[in-house]
C-alpha positions as CSV (number, residue, x, y, z in Angstrom):
1,M,24.5,-0.4,7.6
2,P,21.8,-1.9,9.7
3,Q,19.4,-4.5,8.2
4,E,15.9,-2.7,7.6
5,S,12.9,-4.5,9.0
6,L,9.3,-4.2,8.0
7,H,6.3,-5.6,9.8
8,I,2.9,-6.3,8.2
9,E,-0.2,-6.6,9.9
10,D,-3.3,-8.2,8.1
11,A,-6.6,-7.4,9.3
12,P,-10.1,-7.3,7.9
13,G,-11.8,-4.1,7.2
14,T,-15.1,-2.8,8.5
15,Q,-16.9,-3.5,5.3
16,P,-17.2,-7.3,3.5
17,G,-14.6,-7.8,1.1
18,Q,-12.0,-5.2,2.6
19,R,-8.5,-6.0,4.0
20,I,-6.0,-3.8,5.4
21,L,-2.4,-4.2,5.5
22,R,-0.8,-2.0,8.4
23,L,2.9,-1.4,7.3
24,D,5.5,-0.4,10.0
25,G,9.1,0.2,8.8
26,A,11.0,1.0,5.7
27,L,9.5,-0.2,2.3
28,V,12.8,-0.9,0.4
29,M,14.4,-3.4,-1.8
30,T,15.4,-5.6,1.0
31,T,11.7,-5.6,2.5
32,I,9.6,-5.7,-0.5
33,F,9.3,-9.3,-0.7
34,E,7.2,-10.0,2.4
35,F,5.1,-6.9,1.1
36,Q,4.7,-8.5,-2.4
37,A,3.9,-11.9,-1.0
38,S,1.0,-10.3,1.2
39,V,-0.4,-8.2,-1.7
40,R,-0.4,-11.2,-3.9
41,A,-2.0,-13.5,-1.4
42,D,-4.9,-11.1,-0.9
43,T,-8.2,-12.1,-2.7
44,S,-10.1,-9.1,-1.2
45,R,-12.2,-6.8,-3.4
46,S,-10.8,-3.6,-1.7
47,L,-7.2,-3.6,-0.1
48,I,-6.1,-0.8,2.0
49,I,-2.5,-0.3,2.8
50,D,-1.8,1.8,5.9
51,F,1.6,3.6,5.2
52,T,1.3,5.5,8.7
53,G,4.2,3.6,10.1
54,V,6.5,3.8,6.8
55,P,9.3,6.6,7.2
56,Y,10.3,5.9,3.5
57,V,10.5,4.0,0.3
58,D,12.8,3.6,-2.5
59,S,12.3,2.8,-6.2
60,A,12.0,-0.9,-5.8
61,A,9.0,-0.3,-3.4
62,I,7.6,2.2,-5.9
63,G,7.7,-0.5,-8.8
64,A,6.2,-3.0,-6.0
65,L,3.3,-0.4,-5.4
66,V,2.8,0.2,-9.1
67,G,2.8,-3.9,-9.7
68,A,0.1,-4.0,-6.9
69,Y,-2.0,-1.6,-8.5
70,V,-1.7,-3.0,-12.2
71,T,-2.6,-6.4,-10.8
72,R,-5.4,-5.2,-8.9
73,Q,-6.8,-3.1,-11.7
74,N,-6.6,-6.0,-14.0
75,N,-8.6,-8.1,-11.6
76,G,-11.3,-5.6,-11.0
77,R,-10.1,-4.9,-7.5
78,S,-9.4,-1.5,-5.7
79,L,-6.4,-0.4,-4.0
80,A,-6.1,2.5,-1.4
81,L,-3.1,4.2,0.4
82,V,-3.6,5.5,4.0
83,G,-1.2,7.9,6.0
84,V,1.2,8.5,3.1
85,R,4.1,10.6,4.4
86,E,4.9,13.8,2.4
87,R,8.6,12.5,1.6
88,I,6.8,9.4,0.0
89,H,4.0,11.3,-1.7
90,N,6.7,13.4,-3.4
91,A,8.5,10.2,-4.5
92,L,5.4,9.0,-6.1
93,K,5.1,12.4,-7.8
94,V,8.5,12.7,-9.3
95,T,8.2,9.1,-10.6
96,R,4.9,10.2,-12.1
97,V,2.9,7.2,-10.6
98,E,0.9,9.5,-8.2
99,Q,-2.1,9.3,-10.3
100,F,-2.5,5.6,-10.2
101,F,-3.3,5.6,-6.4
102,R,-6.2,6.9,-4.2
103,F,-4.9,8.6,-1.2
104,F,-6.8,8.9,2.3
105,D,-5.9,10.3,5.7
106,S,-7.2,7.7,7.7
107,V,-8.3,3.9,7.5
108,S,-11.7,4.7,8.6
109,A,-11.9,7.3,5.5
110,A,-10.6,4.5,3.1
111,E,-13.2,2.0,4.6
112,A,-15.9,4.4,4.1
113,A,-15.2,5.1,0.3
114,P,-16.6,3.3,-2.5
115,A,-14.5,0.8,-4.2
116,A,-13.2,2.2,-7.3
């Protein structure tokens, strides 16, 4: 079985205090450590995670996303997910964590939304 890979691009958003993490690849047990490190290192007021290039996630990734949400909420910072495929959205529904996240169709829509 080939090793999964995940590329993470970290970029500033269009608004002050925004960061964008663009993910490309599967977000699974073997790739979540870099993702978690990127999320933990981010100190922005509003973090936008672009899932457009993510074909699937596993339960470890869902746990990492919930962890990112909780940490950011506890510190008064927001988290938005962009371009989440139906397969991933369904996994979030089944695990009953979907309600924690704000979903957007595009990075520009997430950038324009008020931080919650």
